[in-house]
MITORDREN-291307 format. One record per atom (N, C-alpha, C, O): residue in one letter; chain; z, y, x; residue number from 1. Coordinates in Angstrom, 2 decimals. Atoms other than C-alpha are relative to their C-alpha. Last residue first. Layout:
N
REC   type   mol        c3        c2        c1   seq
REC      a     A         Z         Y         X   NUM
...
This chain:
117
REC   type   mol        c3        c2        c1   seq
REC      x     A     -0.63     -0.57     -0.28   117
REC      x     A      8.99     17.38     -0.79   117
REC      x     A      0.79      0.97      0.30   117
REC      x     A      1.80      0.77      0.99   117
REC      x     A      0.13     -2.09     -1.27   116
REC      x     A      6.63     15.63     -2.75   116
REC      x     A      1.22      0.06      0.27   116
REC      x     A      2.03     -0.59     -0.38   116
REC      x     A     -1.28     -0.81      0.54   115
REC      x     A      6.31     11.71     -3.39   115
REC      x     A     -0.43      1.65      1.16   115
REC      x     A     -0.89      2.15      2.19   115
REC      x     A     -0.94     -1.41     -0.01   114
REC      x     A      2.71     10.18     -3.73   114
REC      x     A      1.61      0.25     -0.12   114
REC      x     A      2.15     -0.02     -1.20   114
REC      x     A     -1.08     -0.24      1.06   113
REC      x     A      1.14      6.65     -4.33   113
REC      x     A      0.85      0.50      0.70   113
REC      x     A      1.71     -0.11      1.34   113
REC      x     A     -1.23     -0.05     -0.97   112
REC      x     A     -2.17      5.84     -2.63   112
REC      x     A      1.22      0.44     -0.63   112
REC      x     A      0.79      0.89     -1.69   112
REC      x     A     -0.99      0.74      0.27   111
REC      x     A     -4.70      4.92     -5.03   111
REC      x     A      1.71     -0.23      0.63   111
REC      x     A      2.69     -0.96      0.44   111
REC      x     A     -0.11      1.92     -0.47   110
REC      x     A     -7.90      5.05     -3.44   110
REC      x     A      1.68     -0.40     -0.06   110
REC      x     A      2.30     -1.21      0.63   110
REC      x     A      0.50      1.09      0.62   109
REC      x     A     -8.00      8.73     -4.58   109
REC      x     A     -0.20     -1.16     -0.20   109
REC      x     A     -0.60     -1.60     -1.28   109
REC      x     A     -1.19     -0.16      2.46   108
REC      x     A     -4.22     10.18     -3.93   108
REC      x     A     -1.82     -0.92     -0.53   108
REC      x     A     -1.76     -1.91     -1.25   108
REC      x     A     -0.97      1.55      0.10   107
REC      x     A     -5.81      8.49     -0.28   107
REC      x     A      0.51     -0.01     -1.23   107
REC      x     A      0.89     -0.86     -2.03   107
REC      x     A      0.81      0.96     -0.08   106
REC      x     A     -9.14     11.06     -0.28   106
REC      x     A      1.24     -1.57     -0.20   106
REC      x     A      0.98     -2.73     -0.52   106
REC      x     A      0.69      0.86      1.24   105
REC      x     A     -7.25     13.81     -1.71   105
REC      x     A     -0.87     -1.54     -0.29   105
REC      x     A     -1.18     -2.15     -1.31   105
REC      x     A     -1.51     -0.29      1.30   104
REC      x     A     -4.20     13.94      1.08   104
REC      x     A     -0.96     -0.18     -1.30   104
REC      x     A     -0.62     -1.03     -2.13   104
REC      x     A     -0.56      1.58      0.14   103
REC      x     A     -7.57     13.38      3.50   103
REC      x     A      1.18     -0.10     -1.24   103
REC      x     A      0.94     -0.75     -2.26   103
REC      x     A      1.56      1.49      0.29   102
REC      x     A     -9.53     15.80      1.97   102
REC      x     A      1.53     -0.76     -0.02   102
REC      x     A      2.34     -1.10     -0.88   102
REC      x     A     -0.72      0.54      0.89   101
REC      x     A     -6.58     19.27      1.81   101
REC      x     A     -1.08     -2.00     -0.07   101
REC      x     A     -1.03     -2.88     -0.94   101
REC      x     A     -0.59     -0.35      1.61   100
REC      x     A     -6.90     20.46      4.30   100
REC      x     A     -0.26     -1.60     -0.45   100
REC      x     A     -0.31     -2.77     -0.08   100
REC      x     A      0.59      0.54      1.69    99
REC      x     A     -6.30     18.90      8.09    99
REC      x     A     -0.08      1.00     -0.96    99
REC      x     A      0.81      1.84     -0.88    99
REC      x     A      0.21     -1.00      1.18    98
REC      x     A     -4.83     19.08     11.30    98
REC      x     A     -1.33     -0.44     -0.87    98
REC      x     A     -2.29     -1.21     -0.83    98
REC      x     A      1.23     -0.20      1.43    97
REC      x     A     -4.08     15.86     12.05    97
REC      x     A      0.29      1.11     -0.71    97
REC      x     A      0.89      1.27     -1.77    97
REC      x     A      0.07     -0.65      2.00    96
REC      x     A     -0.47     15.75     13.96    96
REC      x     A     -1.38      0.14      0.38    96
REC      x     A     -1.62      0.48      1.53    96
REC      x     A      0.19      0.60      1.21    95
REC      x     A      0.13     13.24     16.82    95
REC      x     A     -1.04      0.34     -0.78    95
REC      x     A     -2.00     -0.28     -1.23    95
REC      x     A      0.90      0.26     -0.42    94
REC      x     A     -0.19     15.74     20.24    94
REC      x     A     -0.45     -1.19     -1.78    94
REC      x     A     -1.56     -1.16     -2.30    94
REC      x     A      0.15      1.50     -0.74    93
REC      x     A      2.93     17.33     18.79    93
REC      x     A     -1.63     -1.04      0.09    93
REC      x     A     -2.06     -1.43     -1.00    93
REC      x     A     -0.49      1.57      1.06    92
REC      x     A      1.78     20.83     17.46    92
REC      x     A      0.99     -1.40      1.16    92
REC      x     A      1.12     -1.37      2.38    92
REC      x     A     -1.23     -0.60     -0.11    91
REC      x     A      1.63     24.71     19.86    91
REC      x     A      1.43     -2.17     -0.42    91
REC      x     A      2.50     -2.73     -0.20    91
REC      x     A      0.04     -0.24     -1.26    90
REC      x     A     -2.01     23.40     21.34    90
REC      x     A      2.16     -0.28     -0.07    90
REC      x     A      2.92     -0.90      0.67    90
REC      x     A      0.00      0.80     -0.62    89
REC      x     A     -2.43     23.07     17.77    89
REC      x     A      0.39     -0.54      1.11    89
REC      x     A      0.71     -1.73      1.04    89
REC      x     A      1.67      0.01     -0.22    88
REC      x     A     -2.49     26.64     16.64    88
REC      x     A      0.45     -1.91      0.43    88
REC      x     A      1.65     -1.94      0.69    88
REC      x     A      0.22      0.60     -1.09    87
REC      x     A      0.27     28.37     15.56    87
REC      x     A     -1.02     -0.40     -0.20    87
REC      x     A     -1.86      0.02     -1.00    87
REC      x     A     -0.06     -0.18     -1.15    86
REC      x     A      1.03     31.94     13.44    86
REC      x     A     -0.27     -1.12      1.03    86
REC      x     A     -0.31     -0.63      2.16    86
REC      x     A     -0.97     -0.15     -0.84    85
REC      x     A      2.09     30.83     10.60    85
REC      x     A      0.36     -0.26      1.65    85
REC      x     A      1.15     -0.87      2.37    85
REC      x     A      0.32     -0.98      0.37    84
REC      x     A     -1.05     31.76      8.30    84
REC      x     A      1.91     -0.13      0.65    84
REC      x     A      2.76      0.67      0.27    84
REC      x     A      0.46     -1.36     -0.01    83
REC      x     A     -2.34     29.96     10.31    83
REC      x     A      0.60      0.54     -0.08    83
REC      x     A      0.85      1.21      0.92    83
REC      x     A      0.16      0.23     -1.27    82
REC      x     A     -0.21     26.12     10.48    82
REC      x     A     -0.69      1.44     -0.04    82
REC      x     A      0.34      2.05      0.26    82
REC      x     A     -1.42     -0.84     -0.25    81
REC      x     A     -0.68     26.83      6.63    81
REC      x     A      0.40      0.10      1.86    81
REC      x     A      0.31      1.27      2.22    81
REC      x     A      0.07     -1.38      0.75    80
REC      x     A     -3.89     27.04      6.04    80
REC      x     A      0.94      0.55      0.74    80
REC      x     A      1.13      1.59      1.37    80
REC      x     A      0.66     -0.95     -1.03    79
REC      x     A     -4.66     24.00      8.49    79
REC      x     A      0.21      1.75     -1.10    79
REC      x     A     -0.47      2.76     -0.91    79
REC      x     A      0.94     -1.03      0.42    78
REC      x     A     -2.44     22.00      6.52    78
REC      x     A     -0.27      1.46      0.68    78
REC      x     A      0.40      2.47      0.86    78
REC      x     A      0.00     -1.10      0.96    77
REC      x     A     -0.62     19.35      8.24    77
REC      x     A     -0.96      0.83      0.27    77
REC      x     A     -1.66      0.99      1.27    77
REC      x     A      1.50     -1.20      0.26    76
REC      x     A     -1.24     15.55      8.93    76
REC      x     A      0.07      0.97     -0.05    76
REC      x     A     -0.80      1.10     -0.91    76
REC      x     A     -0.27     -1.05      0.46    75
REC      x     A      1.34     13.26     10.59    75
REC      x     A     -1.14      0.67     -0.85    75
REC      x     A     -2.28      0.40     -0.48    75
REC      x     A      1.20     -1.17     -1.10    74
REC      x     A      0.71     10.26     10.78    74
REC      x     A      0.48      1.05     -0.82    74
REC      x     A      0.86      1.12     -1.99    74
REC      x     A     -0.50     -0.95      1.03    73
REC      x     A      3.34      7.14     10.59    73
REC      x     A     -1.26      0.66      0.03    73
REC      x     A     -2.16      0.23      0.75    73
REC      x     A      1.26     -0.54      0.61    72
REC      x     A      2.75      4.13     13.16    72
REC      x     A     -0.34      0.17     -1.20    72
REC      x     A     -0.82     -0.66     -1.96    72
REC      x     A      0.34      1.79      1.16    71
REC      x     A      5.74      2.62     13.97    71
REC      x     A     -1.39      0.12     -0.60    71
REC      x     A     -1.94     -0.65     -1.39    71
REC      x     A     -0.17      1.08     -0.94    70
REC      x     A      6.21      5.16     17.16    70
REC      x     A     -0.25     -1.35     -0.76    70
REC      x     A     -0.47     -2.49     -0.38    70
REC      x     A      0.69     -0.53     -1.16    69
REC      x     A      5.25      8.21     15.13    69
REC      x     A     -0.08     -1.17      0.47    69
REC      x     A     -1.21     -1.65      0.32    69
REC      x     A      1.51     -0.38      0.54    68
REC      x     A      7.40      8.00     12.64    68
REC      x     A     -0.52     -0.78     -0.09    68
REC      x     A     -0.52     -1.73     -0.88    68
REC      x     A     -0.32      1.13      0.87    67
REC      x     A     10.60      6.77     14.67    67
REC      x     A     -1.01     -0.08     -0.35    67
REC      x     A     -1.70     -0.95      0.18    67
REC      x     A     -0.26      0.33     -0.92    66
REC      x     A     10.21     10.56     16.64    66
REC      x     A     -0.69     -1.51     -0.36    66
REC      x     A     -1.86     -1.68     -0.02    66
REC      x     A      1.76     -0.49     -0.79    65
REC      x     A      9.97     12.38     13.46    65
REC      x     A     -0.05     -1.27      1.18    65
REC      x     A     -0.16     -2.31      0.53    65
REC      x     A      0.36      1.38      1.03    64
REC      x     A     13.57      9.83     12.56    64
REC      x     A     -1.57      0.99      0.44    64
REC      x     A     -2.36      0.40      1.18    64
REC      x     A      0.33      2.00     -0.33    63
REC      x     A     14.71     10.46     16.58    63
REC      x     A     -0.78     -0.60     -1.44    63
REC      x     A     -1.27     -1.73     -1.50    63
REC      x     A      0.41      0.41     -1.07    62
REC      x     A     13.84     14.76     15.80    62
REC      x     A      0.19     -1.39      0.14    62
REC      x     A     -0.88     -1.95     -0.10    62
REC      x     A      1.48     -0.18      0.59    61
REC      x     A     15.44     14.91     12.47    61
REC      x     A     -0.74     -0.45      1.21    61
REC      x     A     -0.97     -1.66      1.23    61
REC      x     A      0.96     -1.04     -0.60    60
REC      x     A     18.32     13.42     13.85    60
REC      x     A     -1.03      0.36     -0.06    60
REC      x     A     -1.87     -0.22      0.63    60
REC      x     A      0.31     -0.84     -0.83    59
REC      x     A     19.77     10.89     11.50    59
REC      x     A     -0.28      1.35      1.28    59
REC      x     A      0.27      2.33      0.79    59
REC      x     A      1.01      0.61     -0.64    58
REC      x     A     21.22     11.11      8.03    58
REC      x     A     -0.35      0.25      1.51    58
REC      x     A     -0.08      1.36      1.97    58
REC      x     A     -0.92      1.27     -0.60    57
REC      x     A     24.95     11.54      7.10    57
REC      x     A     -1.67     -0.64      0.46    57
REC      x     A     -1.79     -1.78      0.90    57
REC      x     A     -0.82      1.49      0.61    56
REC      x     A     24.80     13.79      8.32    56
REC      x     A      0.66     -0.14     -1.46    56
REC      x     A      1.70      0.20     -2.02    56
REC      x     A     -0.86      0.16      1.07    55
REC      x     A     21.85     16.39      8.84    55
REC      x     A      0.96     -0.65     -0.01    55
REC      x     A      0.33     -1.60     -0.45    55
REC      x     A     -0.28      0.98      0.24    54
REC      x     A     20.79     16.78     12.50    54
REC      x     A      0.75      0.72     -1.31    54
REC      x     A      1.50      1.69     -1.31    54
REC      x     A     -0.36     -0.09      1.59    53
REC      x     A     17.96     19.58     13.68    53
REC      x     A      0.97     -0.77     -0.56    53
REC      x     A      0.34     -0.83     -1.62    53
REC      x     A     -1.57     -0.92      0.41    52
REC      x     A     17.83     20.90     16.78    52
REC      x     A      0.32     -0.50     -1.22    52
REC      x     A      1.16      0.05     -1.94    52
REC      x     A     -1.41      0.17     -1.37    51
REC      x     A     15.15     18.11     18.47    51
REC      x     A      0.86      1.03     -0.34    51
REC      x     A      1.65      1.15      0.59    51
REC      x     A     -0.71      0.80      0.91    50
REC      x     A     12.73     18.89     14.83    50
REC      x     A      1.26     -0.42      0.83    50
REC      x     A      2.36     -0.57      0.30    50
REC      x     A     -0.31     -0.53      0.65    49
REC      x     A     11.06     22.13     16.91    49
REC      x     A      1.00     -0.80     -0.84    49
REC      x     A      1.93     -0.14     -1.32    49
REC      x     A     -1.55     -0.23     -0.50    48
REC      x     A     10.59     20.04     19.95    48
REC      x     A     -0.02      0.38     -1.32    48
REC      x     A     -0.31     -0.66     -1.91    48
REC      x     A     -0.55      0.91     -1.43    47
REC      x     A      6.28     20.14     19.68    47
REC      x     A      1.61      0.59     -0.21    47
REC      x     A      1.78      1.80     -0.35    47
REC      x     A      0.00     -0.73     -0.44    46
REC      x     A      5.77     21.10     15.76    46
REC      x     A      1.34     -0.01      1.21    46
REC      x     A      2.58      0.00      1.19    46
REC      x     A      1.68      0.43     -1.65    45
REC      x     A      4.74     18.89     14.06    45
REC      x     A      0.13      0.79      1.45    45
REC      x     A     -0.57      0.66      2.45    45
REC      x     A     -0.96      1.62      0.12    44
REC      x     A      8.43     19.47     11.41    44
REC      x     A     -0.61     -0.96      1.23    44
REC      x     A     -0.19     -1.86      1.95    44
REC      x     A     -0.48      0.55     -1.56    43
REC      x     A      7.01     22.70     11.91    43
REC      x     A      0.82     -0.83      0.40    43
REC      x     A      1.67     -0.83      1.29    43
REC      x     A      0.85      0.41     -1.42    42
REC      x     A      4.49     22.11      9.16    42
REC      x     A      0.78      0.35      1.16    42
REC      x     A      0.33     -0.06      2.23    42
REC      x     A      0.09      0.87     -0.93    41
REC      x     A      6.64     21.83      6.40    41
REC      x     A     -0.40     -0.13      1.33    41
REC      x     A      0.05     -0.87      2.21    41
REC      x     A     -0.96     -0.48     -1.37    40
REC      x     A      7.40     25.69      6.32    40
REC      x     A     -0.06     -2.03      0.56    40
REC      x     A      0.27     -2.47      1.67    40
REC      x     A     -1.37     -1.48      0.59    39
REC      x     A      3.86     25.74      3.72    39
REC      x     A      1.26     -0.30      1.51    39
REC      x     A      0.83     -0.27      2.66    39
REC      x     A      0.99     -1.11      0.33    38
REC      x     A      2.05     21.96      4.25    38
REC      x     A      1.29      1.20      0.14    38
REC      x     A      2.51      1.07      0.26    38
REC      x     A     -1.01     -0.94     -0.42    37
REC      x     A      2.82     18.87      5.60    37
REC      x     A     -0.50      1.23     -0.18    37
REC      x     A     -1.52      1.60      0.38    37
REC      x     A      1.33     -0.82      0.49    36
REC      x     A      0.73     15.71      4.18    36
REC      x     A      1.34      1.17      0.26    36
REC      x     A      2.44      0.97     -0.25    36
REC      x     A     -0.76     -1.89      0.60    35
REC      x     A      3.25     13.31      5.75    35
REC      x     A     -0.40      0.07      0.18    35
REC      x     A     -0.90     -0.49      1.16    35
REC      x     A      0.83     -0.54     -0.36    34
REC      x     A      1.10      9.52      5.86    34
REC      x     A      1.11      1.08     -0.50    34
REC      x     A      1.59      1.10     -1.63    34
REC      x     A     -0.88     -1.07      0.13    33
REC      x     A      2.68      5.98      5.54    33
REC      x     A     -1.31      1.62      0.07    33
REC      x     A     -2.52      1.42      0.20    33
REC      x     A      0.27     -1.00     -0.77    32
REC      x     A      0.69      2.68      5.49    32
REC      x     A      0.49      1.56     -0.57    32
REC      x     A      0.21      1.92     -1.72    32
REC      x     A      1.44     -1.05      0.61    31
REC      x     A      2.82      0.18      3.80    31
REC      x     A     -0.26      1.53      1.29    31
REC      x     A      0.47      2.18      2.03    31
REC      x     A      0.67      0.52      0.00    30
REC      x     A      4.49     -2.94      5.47    30
REC      x     A     -0.72      1.39      0.31    30
REC      x     A     -1.40      1.78      1.26    30
REC      x     A      0.49      1.11      1.66    29
REC      x     A      7.97     -2.75      4.21    29
REC      x     A     -1.35     -0.39      0.03    29
REC      x     A     -1.66     -1.25     -0.79    29
REC      x     A     -0.87      1.84     -0.20    28
REC      x     A      9.25     -1.01      8.13    28
REC      x     A     -0.80     -1.11     -1.37    28
REC      x     A     -1.25     -2.23     -1.16    28
REC      x     A      0.77      0.67     -0.52    27
REC      x     A      6.25      1.85      7.33    27
REC      x     A      1.30     -1.01     -0.17    27
REC      x     A      1.33     -1.75     -1.15    27
REC      x     A      1.29      0.90      0.63    26
REC      x     A      7.91      2.29      3.90    26
REC      x     A     -0.65     -0.39      0.99    26
REC      x     A     -1.28     -1.41      0.71    26
REC      x     A      0.53      2.06      0.81    25
REC      x     A     11.22      2.24      5.00    25
REC      x     A     -1.14     -0.21     -0.30    25
REC      x     A     -1.53     -1.36     -0.47    25
REC      x     A     -1.63      1.72     -0.75    24
REC      x     A     10.72      4.85      7.87    24
REC      x     A     -0.05     -0.93     -0.47    24
REC      x     A     -0.62     -1.96     -0.11    24
REC      x     A      1.01     -0.14     -0.70    23
REC      x     A      8.79      7.75      5.54    23
REC      x     A      0.04     -2.00      1.28    23
REC      x     A     -0.15     -3.21      1.42    23
REC      x     A      0.79      0.49      0.32    22
REC      x     A     11.50      7.74      3.52    22
REC      x     A     -1.37     -0.59      1.06    22
REC      x     A     -1.59     -1.79      1.23    22
REC      x     A     -0.64      1.17      0.00    21
REC      x     A     13.65      8.57      6.75    21
REC      x     A     -0.69     -0.84     -1.43    21
REC      x     A     -0.66     -2.06     -1.28    21
REC      x     A      0.26      0.81     -1.05    20
REC      x     A     10.74     11.04      7.32    20
REC      x     A      1.47     -0.80      0.30    20
REC      x     A      1.77     -0.90      1.49    20
REC      x     A      1.50      0.51     -0.43    19
REC      x     A     10.85     12.73      4.38    19
REC      x     A     -0.02     -0.98      0.86    19
REC      x     A     -0.27     -2.10      0.40    19
REC      x     A      0.52      1.45      1.56    18
REC      x     A     15.14     12.32      3.22    18
REC      x     A     -1.83     -0.28      0.10    18
REC      x     A     -2.30     -1.35     -0.29    18
REC      x     A     -1.04      1.35     -0.39    17
REC      x     A     15.53     14.43      6.87    17
REC      x     A     -0.77     -0.85     -0.89    17
REC      x     A     -1.80     -1.50     -0.71    17
REC      x     A      1.08      0.69     -1.50    16
REC      x     A     12.54     17.24      5.99    16
REC      x     A      0.35     -1.49      0.39    16
REC      x     A     -0.43     -2.43      0.56    16
REC      x     A      1.18      0.71      0.60    15
REC      x     A     14.52     17.48      2.21    15
REC      x     A     -1.71     -0.15      1.77    15
REC      x     A     -2.83     -0.63      1.97    15
REC      x     A      0.36      1.56      0.10    14
REC      x     A     17.17     18.40      3.97    14
REC      x     A     -0.48     -0.75     -0.39    14
REC      x     A     -0.23     -1.94     -0.21    14
REC      x     A     -0.26      1.10      0.92    13
REC      x     A     16.48     21.85      4.86    13
REC      x     A     -0.08     -1.55      0.24    13
REC      x     A     -0.79     -2.24      0.98    13
REC      x     A     -1.34     -0.89      1.50    12
REC      x     A     16.16     24.49      7.37    12
REC      x     A      0.62     -0.61     -0.95    12
REC      x     A      1.77     -0.27     -1.22    12
REC      x     A     -0.57      1.20     -0.48    11
REC      x     A     13.76     21.30      9.26    11
REC      x     A      2.03      1.51     -0.32    11
REC      x     A      3.26      1.46     -0.37    11
REC      x     A     -0.90     -0.04     -1.68    10
REC      x     A     11.69     22.97      7.76    10
REC      x     A      0.52     -0.88     -0.27    10
REC      x     A      0.43     -1.77     -1.13    10
REC      x     A     -1.18     -1.15     -0.03     9
REC      x     A     10.16     22.54      3.73     9
REC      x     A      0.21     -0.78      1.79     9
REC      x     A      0.03     -1.92      2.23     9
REC      x     A      0.20     -0.78     -0.32     8
REC      x     A      6.59     21.17      2.58     8
REC      x     A      1.51      1.18      0.42     8
REC      x     A      1.67      2.37      0.16     8
REC      x     A     -0.78     -0.68     -0.74     7
REC      x     A      6.64     18.01      2.93     7
REC      x     A     -0.14      1.35      0.19     7
REC      x     A     -0.58      1.66      1.30     7
REC      x     A      0.34     -0.88     -0.36     6
REC      x     A      4.13     15.75      0.82     6
REC      x     A      0.92      0.81      0.11     6
REC      x     A      1.34      1.11     -1.00     6
REC      x     A     -1.78     -0.60      0.26     5
REC      x     A      5.25     12.31      1.17     5
REC      x     A     -0.92      1.57      0.75     5
REC      x     A     -1.42      1.77      1.85     5
REC      x     A     -0.59     -0.33     -0.33     4
REC      x     A      1.71      9.21      1.13     4
REC      x     A      0.96      1.35     -0.59     4
REC      x     A      1.03      1.43     -1.82     4
REC      x     A     -1.19     -0.45      0.84     3
REC      x     A      2.17      6.44      0.66     3
REC      x     A     -0.29      1.48      1.40     3
REC      x     A     -0.03      1.62      2.60     3
REC      x     A      0.06     -1.65     -1.05     2
REC      x     A     -1.04      3.45      1.36     2
REC      x     A      1.42      1.21     -0.60     2
REC      x     A      1.92      0.90     -1.68     2
REC      x     A      0.30     -0.79      1.30     1
REC      x     A     -0.05     -0.08     -0.17     1
REC      x     A     -0.07      1.56      0.57     1
REC      x     A      0.89      2.17      1.04     1
């Protein structure tokens, strides 16, 4: 099963920790998972940015993101949202795919399940 998690919050909100906790659990269950980061969610793909957040009882956000990527999770960052925040591809993790909504819509069109945070 494919799953897309839409993340619109940065590390200043516990929903980013919820997102990557859910993403890791879904990967552990054998699913193909992508996190589509829009609005402030794009900061979670910024190199080093999640490393400064720990919202107990969750694991540190940087650890959650690292684990997600190591397990094969896909990071998608909304191009206009990245640009609006003055970021560029060189500011983001190497594993991040800059995209418009096309990847998200493609997966949803194929029947992927989605969760929004």
